[in-house]
N, C-alpha and C positions, 0 to 999 in steps of 0.2 A: 394585283399583289404577286410578289415575287416567290418564288419558293424559299425554304428555310435556307442559310448559306449563299444564295446566288449573290449576294453584294449590290450595293447601289443603294440611292438615297430612295425611300419611299416604300420600302419592303415592310410587309406587316406580318406578326405571327402572332399567335396566341399561345402562351405556357401556361402548363397547368401542372398543377403536383397535389396529388391525394396523398394526405398524409392520418396513418391512424398512430395517434399519441399515445394511448393507453399502454400500459406496460403489462397488463394482465391480458390473459385468453387470446395469443398472438397478434397483439399490437406492436408498435414500434416500428412501423414499416411506411416506406413512402414510394409512389410512383409518378413517374416522370412521363409527361406527354406534349405533344405540340400540333397546331392546326393554323393552317394560312387562311382557312374561310370561318374559323370559331365555331364549326359545327361537329366536324370529322376530326378527331384525335388521333395519332400515332404515337407508340410507346416511344419513349426514348430510354433504351437499354432496358436493363431487368429491375425487379424491385429491390430498394434499398433497405436492407435491415440496421437500424439506427442503433448507435449503441446505450444501453440502458443500464450499465454497470454504475452509472452515479445515482447517489440517493435520491438527489431532489431534481435533478436536471437531464432532459432527454436529448436536447440538440435539435430541436426544430424550428429552430429561427429560420426565415428564408429571407432571401435577399436577390436583387437582378443586380448584374454586373456587365460592363463591357471588356471583354477578354481579346483585345488586339493580339492577332497569330501573325500577322506579315508584316505591319508596322505600328510606330507609336501613334496614338491618336484614336479619332473614332467617337461616337456616342450613342446612347441609348435614351429614346424618348418614351416613356411609360405611359400611355394615355391612363390607364387606371391598372388598379391592384385592389384585388378582394379577397377576402376571408369568409368561407360560409362553413355550417356547421351542416352535416346529414340530418 
């Protein structure tokens, strides 16, 4: 497995987002992390405070995209996508 950002076909990376969607008691936060072995995860940036000013929507929808930074094209093969509750 290649390291994140190392380029080339066949590199695998596990992405994780832990989201507290409750709007009370310190909720509405998300933490992002990644792993190249699926076991040891490294934080990606700071905890994100989600906007909870809207009455009925918190903005916690997730998706995976390919963001080409050097040239057009490329692809992302998502082997699995899982949603779990604590």
